[in-house]
VMD Tcl script that builds the backbone (N, CA, C; Angstrom):
set m [mol new atoms 219]
animate dup $m
set s [atomselect $m all]
$s set {name element resname resid chain x y z} {
  {N N MET 1 A 71.886 275.333 156.907}
  {CA C MET 1 A 70.331 275.520 156.935}
  {C C MET 1 A 69.246 276.681 157.399}
  {N N LYS 2 A 68.501 276.862 156.589}
  {CA C LYS 2 A 67.867 278.216 156.842}
  {C C LYS 2 A 66.591 278.021 157.316}
  {N N ILE 3 A 65.891 279.055 158.114}
  {CA C ILE 3 A 64.664 278.739 159.086}
  {C C ILE 3 A 63.696 278.563 158.042}
  {N N GLN 4 A 63.511 278.776 156.816}
  {CA C GLN 4 A 62.519 278.174 156.123}
  {C C GLN 4 A 62.760 276.777 156.032}
  {N N ASP 5 A 63.997 276.194 156.160}
  {CA C ASP 5 A 64.310 274.429 156.074}
  {C C ASP 5 A 63.429 273.796 157.260}
  {N N ILE 6 A 64.143 274.608 158.335}
  {CA C ILE 6 A 63.644 274.233 159.491}
  {C C ILE 6 A 62.188 274.036 160.323}
  {N N GLY 7 A 61.144 274.966 159.337}
  {CA C GLY 7 A 59.755 275.226 159.495}
  {C C GLY 7 A 59.353 274.141 158.546}
  {N N PHE 8 A 59.960 273.791 157.639}
  {CA C PHE 8 A 59.640 272.868 156.429}
  {C C PHE 8 A 59.562 270.995 157.270}
  {N N ILE 9 A 60.830 271.384 157.718}
  {CA C ILE 9 A 60.940 269.787 158.454}
  {C C ILE 9 A 60.255 269.552 159.711}
  {N N LEU 10 A 59.820 270.864 160.261}
  {CA C LEU 10 A 59.093 270.629 161.490}
  {C C LEU 10 A 57.558 270.507 160.950}
  {N N ALA 11 A 56.807 271.092 159.936}
  {CA C ALA 11 A 55.656 270.812 159.288}
  {C C ALA 11 A 55.354 269.415 158.614}
  {N N TYR 12 A 56.477 269.040 158.041}
  {CA C TYR 12 A 56.688 267.607 157.422}
  {C C TYR 12 A 56.548 266.792 158.494}
  {N N ILE 13 A 57.546 266.399 159.471}
  {CA C ILE 13 A 56.926 265.504 160.608}
  {C C ILE 13 A 55.640 265.448 161.314}
  {N N THR 14 A 55.334 266.545 161.977}
  {CA C THR 14 A 53.611 266.847 162.241}
  {C C THR 14 A 52.703 266.550 161.474}
  {N N LEU 15 A 52.972 266.849 160.278}
  {CA C LEU 15 A 51.768 266.213 159.366}
  {C C LEU 15 A 51.985 264.615 159.203}
  {N N PHE 16 A 53.108 264.086 159.174}
  {CA C PHE 16 A 53.540 262.675 158.996}
  {C C PHE 16 A 52.957 261.883 160.406}
  {N N PHE 17 A 52.930 262.559 161.602}
  {CA C PHE 17 A 52.454 262.125 162.524}
  {C C PHE 17 A 50.712 262.119 162.676}
  {N N ILE 18 A 50.521 263.343 162.049}
  {CA C ILE 18 A 49.108 263.121 162.061}
  {C C ILE 18 A 48.015 262.132 161.167}
  {N N ARG 19 A 48.915 261.506 159.898}
  {CA C ARG 19 A 48.250 260.707 159.355}
  {C C ARG 19 A 47.432 260.989 158.544}
  {N N ARG 20 A 46.818 262.449 158.054}
  {CA C ARG 20 A 45.856 262.740 157.534}
  {C C ARG 20 A 46.155 263.407 156.488}
  {N N PRO 21 A 46.494 262.095 154.762}
  {CA C PRO 21 A 47.173 262.802 153.863}
  {C C PRO 21 A 46.588 264.021 152.777}
  {N N ILE 22 A 45.287 264.452 153.469}
  {CA C ILE 22 A 44.637 265.658 152.765}
  {C C ILE 22 A 45.519 266.750 153.227}
  {N N LEU 23 A 46.033 266.633 154.496}
  {CA C LEU 23 A 46.712 267.760 155.014}
  {C C LEU 23 A 47.935 268.250 154.030}
  {N N PHE 24 A 48.340 266.607 153.596}
  {CA C PHE 24 A 49.732 267.170 152.694}
  {C C PHE 24 A 49.493 268.119 151.636}
  {N N VAL 25 A 48.197 268.183 151.153}
  {CA C VAL 25 A 47.799 268.788 149.774}
  {C C VAL 25 A 47.156 270.325 150.403}
  {N N TRP 26 A 46.832 270.115 151.765}
  {CA C TRP 26 A 46.560 271.845 152.003}
  {C C TRP 26 A 47.836 272.618 152.298}
  {N N ALA 27 A 48.536 271.911 152.888}
  {CA C ALA 27 A 50.222 272.306 153.057}
  {C C ALA 27 A 51.146 272.913 151.704}
  {N N GLY 28 A 50.803 271.970 150.611}
  {CA C GLY 28 A 51.458 271.998 149.208}
  {C C GLY 28 A 50.895 273.327 148.977}
  {N N LEU 29 A 49.473 273.354 149.062}
  {CA C LEU 29 A 49.012 274.276 148.331}
  {C C LEU 29 A 48.979 276.005 148.910}
  {N N ALA 30 A 49.351 275.606 150.355}
  {CA C ALA 30 A 49.674 277.033 150.993}
  {C C ALA 30 A 51.420 277.484 150.424}
  {N N CYS 31 A 52.223 276.453 150.548}
  {CA C CYS 31 A 53.233 276.778 150.403}
  {C C CYS 31 A 53.220 277.528 148.570}
  {N N LEU 32 A 52.349 277.030 147.623}
  {CA C LEU 32 A 52.279 278.015 146.506}
  {C C LEU 32 A 51.650 278.983 146.564}
  {N N VAL 33 A 50.808 279.278 147.647}
  {CA C VAL 33 A 50.319 280.411 147.573}
  {C C VAL 33 A 50.998 281.757 148.131}
  {N N LEU 34 A 51.817 281.343 149.276}
  {CA C LEU 34 A 53.204 281.967 149.939}
  {C C LEU 34 A 53.817 282.663 148.660}
  {N N ALA 35 A 54.216 281.538 148.075}
  {CA C ALA 35 A 55.352 281.676 147.089}
  {C C ALA 35 A 55.008 282.885 145.751}
  {N N ILE 36 A 53.424 282.990 145.244}
  {CA C ILE 36 A 53.297 283.857 144.539}
  {C C ILE 36 A 53.767 285.297 144.622}
  {N N PRO 37 A 53.849 285.977 146.145}
  {CA C PRO 37 A 54.060 287.441 146.323}
  {C C PRO 37 A 55.633 287.255 146.402}
  {N N LEU 38 A 56.113 286.560 146.759}
  {CA C LEU 38 A 57.641 286.201 146.708}
  {C C LEU 38 A 58.388 286.528 145.239}
  {N N PHE 39 A 57.493 285.370 144.313}
  {CA C PHE 39 A 58.211 285.388 143.056}
  {C C PHE 39 A 57.679 286.795 142.094}
  {N N ALA 40 A 56.950 287.762 142.647}
  {CA C ALA 40 A 56.351 288.792 142.484}
  {C C ALA 40 A 57.451 290.179 142.740}
  {N N SER 41 A 57.890 289.929 144.047}
  {CA C SER 41 A 58.788 291.074 144.789}
  {C C SER 41 A 60.531 290.299 144.379}
  {N N TRP 42 A 60.451 289.325 143.861}
  {CA C TRP 42 A 61.581 288.905 142.956}
  {C C TRP 42 A 62.593 288.376 143.996}
  {N N THR 43 A 62.203 287.652 145.012}
  {CA C THR 43 A 62.780 286.931 146.204}
  {C C THR 43 A 62.820 285.599 145.469}
  {N N PHE 44 A 63.704 285.396 144.827}
  {CA C PHE 44 A 63.539 283.988 144.239}
  {C C PHE 44 A 63.847 282.886 145.008}
  {N N PHE 45 A 65.058 283.000 145.932}
  {CA C PHE 45 A 65.417 281.974 146.530}
  {C C PHE 45 A 64.356 281.159 147.271}
  {N N THR 46 A 63.734 282.392 148.153}
  {CA C THR 46 A 62.662 281.861 149.142}
  {C C THR 46 A 61.445 281.068 148.411}
  {N N ALA 47 A 61.127 281.873 147.292}
  {CA C ALA 47 A 59.847 281.498 146.356}
  {C C ALA 47 A 60.262 279.681 145.572}
  {N N GLU 48 A 61.777 279.927 145.265}
  {CA C GLU 48 A 61.832 278.673 144.803}
  {C C GLU 48 A 61.488 277.710 145.729}
  {N N ARG 49 A 62.381 277.495 147.202}
  {CA C ARG 49 A 62.431 276.721 147.868}
  {C C ARG 49 A 60.673 276.711 148.355}
  {N N LEU 50 A 60.004 277.282 148.414}
  {CA C LEU 50 A 58.528 277.084 149.143}
  {C C LEU 50 A 58.321 276.233 147.673}
  {N N THR 51 A 58.334 276.131 146.555}
  {CA C THR 51 A 57.855 275.859 145.296}
  {C C THR 51 A 58.465 274.162 145.425}
  {N N TRP 52 A 59.577 273.627 145.962}
  {CA C TRP 52 A 60.152 272.614 146.189}
  {C C TRP 52 A 59.251 271.979 147.384}
  {N N TYR 53 A 59.190 272.493 148.160}
  {CA C TYR 53 A 58.847 272.174 149.374}
  {C C TYR 53 A 57.384 271.614 149.141}
  {N N ALA 54 A 56.342 272.438 148.262}
  {CA C ALA 54 A 54.734 271.846 147.729}
  {C C ALA 54 A 55.346 270.967 146.911}
  {N N ALA 55 A 56.172 270.056 146.484}
  {CA C ALA 55 A 56.114 269.439 145.383}
  {C C ALA 55 A 56.437 268.086 146.439}
  {N N ALA 56 A 57.190 268.436 147.372}
  {CA C ALA 56 A 57.710 267.610 148.692}
  {C C ALA 56 A 56.106 267.063 149.290}
  {N N PHE 57 A 55.495 267.808 149.832}
  {CA C PHE 57 A 54.259 267.607 150.094}
  {C C PHE 57 A 53.395 266.887 149.147}
  {N N PHE 58 A 53.393 267.006 148.149}
  {CA C PHE 58 A 52.091 266.076 147.187}
  {C C PHE 58 A 52.587 265.424 146.758}
  {N N LEU 59 A 54.110 264.888 146.507}
  {CA C LEU 59 A 54.561 263.696 146.395}
  {C C LEU 59 A 54.324 262.516 147.586}
  {N N THR 60 A 54.390 263.452 148.672}
  {CA C THR 60 A 53.844 262.395 149.962}
  {C C THR 60 A 52.628 261.968 150.038}
  {N N TYR 61 A 51.833 263.257 149.434}
  {CA C TYR 61 A 50.224 262.532 149.468}
  {C C TYR 61 A 50.014 261.600 148.219}
  {N N ILE 62 A 50.660 261.730 147.492}
  {CA C ILE 62 A 50.738 260.389 146.363}
  {C C ILE 62 A 51.072 259.184 146.953}
  {N N LEU 63 A 52.235 259.479 147.536}
  {CA C LEU 63 A 52.864 257.864 148.227}
  {C C LEU 63 A 51.947 257.575 149.061}
  {N N ILE 64 A 51.827 258.216 150.416}
  {CA C ILE 64 A 50.687 257.884 151.097}
  {C C ILE 64 A 49.228 256.806 150.579}
  {N N SER 65 A 48.811 258.138 149.682}
  {CA C SER 65 A 47.576 257.416 148.843}
  {C C SER 65 A 48.004 255.679 147.990}
  {N N LEU 66 A 48.735 255.824 147.570}
  {CA C LEU 66 A 49.170 254.720 147.137}
  {C C LEU 66 A 49.288 253.354 147.741}
  {N N LEU 67 A 50.230 253.915 148.882}
  {CA C LEU 67 A 50.249 252.298 149.785}
  {C C LEU 67 A 49.400 252.341 150.730}
  {N N ARG 68 A 48.473 253.161 150.753}
  {CA C ARG 68 A 47.392 253.093 151.802}
  {C C ARG 68 A 46.411 252.157 151.542}
  {N N PRO 69 A 45.859 250.760 151.956}
  {CA C PRO 69 A 45.298 250.068 151.257}
  {C C PRO 69 A 43.488 250.437 151.337}
  {N N HIS 70 A 42.631 250.433 150.106}
  {CA C HIS 70 A 41.685 251.194 150.009}
  {C C HIS 70 A 40.632 250.113 150.252}
  {N N LYS 71 A 39.472 250.562 151.000}
  {CA C LYS 71 A 38.297 249.641 150.928}
  {C C LYS 71 A 37.442 249.380 149.590}
  {N N VAL 72 A 37.255 248.133 149.522}
  {CA C VAL 72 A 36.687 247.709 148.141}
  {C C VAL 72 A 35.105 247.690 148.639}
  {N N GLU 73 A 34.101 247.937 148.101}
  {CA C GLU 73 A 32.668 247.700 148.579}
  {C C GLU 73 A 32.135 246.721 147.420}
}
mol reanalyze $m
mol bondsrecalc $m
mol representation Tube
mol addrep $m
C-alpha cells in the first residue's frame, strides 16, 4: 500500500462522515485535475490511481444520491 492509497482512504472516510455528497464530486474532480500533469510527465502509475480514485468518488456520489430519500413537493 502506497502513500496515495492511505491518503485516499483517509479522504474517503472523512468525506463519508461529513455526509455531504457534493464533496465527493469535488474530490473526484480534484483527482482528475491532479492526474492531468502526471499523465503529461509520463508518471502513469500515480495518474492511473488518481483516475480510479476519481471514479470511486463519483460512484459513491451516485450511490448516495440514489439511496437518499428526496423531498417531493
